[in-house]
ROGU-740936 format. One line per field, with one value per residue (C-alpha): x, y, z. Coordinates in steps of 0.05 Angstrom, whole numbers, padded with zeros to 5 digits. Layout:
// ROGU-740936
xx	X; ...
yy	Y; ...
zz	Z; ...
// end
This chain:
// ROGU-740936
xx	-00165; -00192; -00170; -00111; -00068; 00004; 00020; 00079; 00068; 00122; 00117; 00162; 00212; 00187; 00116; 00139; 00179; 00118; 00074; 00123; 00120; 00045; 00039; 00078; 00032; 00039; 00002; -00058; -00058; -00057; -00113; -00157; -00144; -00163; -00228; -00246; -00233; -00274; -00332; -00327; -00331; -00391; -00427; -00413; -00440; -00503; -00511; -00502; -00556; -00603; -00592; -00603; -00670; -00694; -00654; -00596; -00599; -00631; -00594; -00643; -00625; -00551; -00558; -00596; -00542; -00487; -00522; -00530; -00458; -00424; -00384; -00379; -00432; -00434; -00477; -00446; -00418; -00401; -00328; -00339; -00385; -00331; -00283; -00334; -00331; -00303; -00264; -00293
yy	00202; 00141; 00073; 00053; -00008; -00003; -00049; -00057; -00053; -00067; -00023; -00012; 00044; 00082; 00082; 00107; 00163; 00182; 00183; 00227; 00276; 00285; 00282; 00291; 00240; 00175; 00134; 00180; 00181; 00105; 00101; 00149; 00110; 00045; 00076; 00101; 00032; -00004; 00045; 00036; -00040; -00034; 00012; -00036; -00094; -00054; -00037; -00109; -00131; -00077; -00101; -00174; -00154; -00103; -00116; -00079; -00004; 00026; 00077; 00130; 00112; 00114; 00181; 00209; 00184; 00214; 00282; 00281; 00264; 00292; 00230; 00162; 00112; 00041; -00019; -00065; -00127; -00194; -00174; -00111; -00148; -00199; -00142; -00113; -00171; -00142; -00190; -00199
zz	00628; 00591; 00614; 00570; 00558; 00534; 00475; 00430; 00355; 00303; 00241; 00181; 00194; 00133; 00160; 00228; 00194; 00153; 00215; 00252; 00194; 00204; 00279; 00343; 00377; 00338; 00392; 00389; 00314; 00311; 00363; 00324; 00260; 00294; 00321; 00251; 00220; 00273; 00262; 00186; 00194; 00241; 00192; 00134; 00175; 00191; 00117; 00098; 00147; 00121; 00049; 00070; 00101; 00050; -00014; -00046; -00045; -00107; -00150; -00124; -00052; -00067; -00103; -00043; 00005; -00039; -00040; 00036; 00052; -00010; -00024; -00054; -00031; -00059; -00043; 00008; -00027; 00001; -00001; 00040; 00087; 00102; 00117; 00164; 00212; 00276; 00319; 00389
// end
């Protein structure tokens, strides 16, 4: 088992009810969501660094990325880069 720490989180009652509708393991669901968000922020920070070094992605690069992942891919903006800062 992974090393864990118990914390208390206060959430709106409506959110807790909605979470309980989709999972029997709210703690695990919240942990998985936190991991995904941290990974997203790290990827955005990496993309921002890449664009600072090599320039903004071209439309051809974005189209290639979209075709590879089958989803929406946009250049990293200053706003998304600020959101990518992971607290240490």
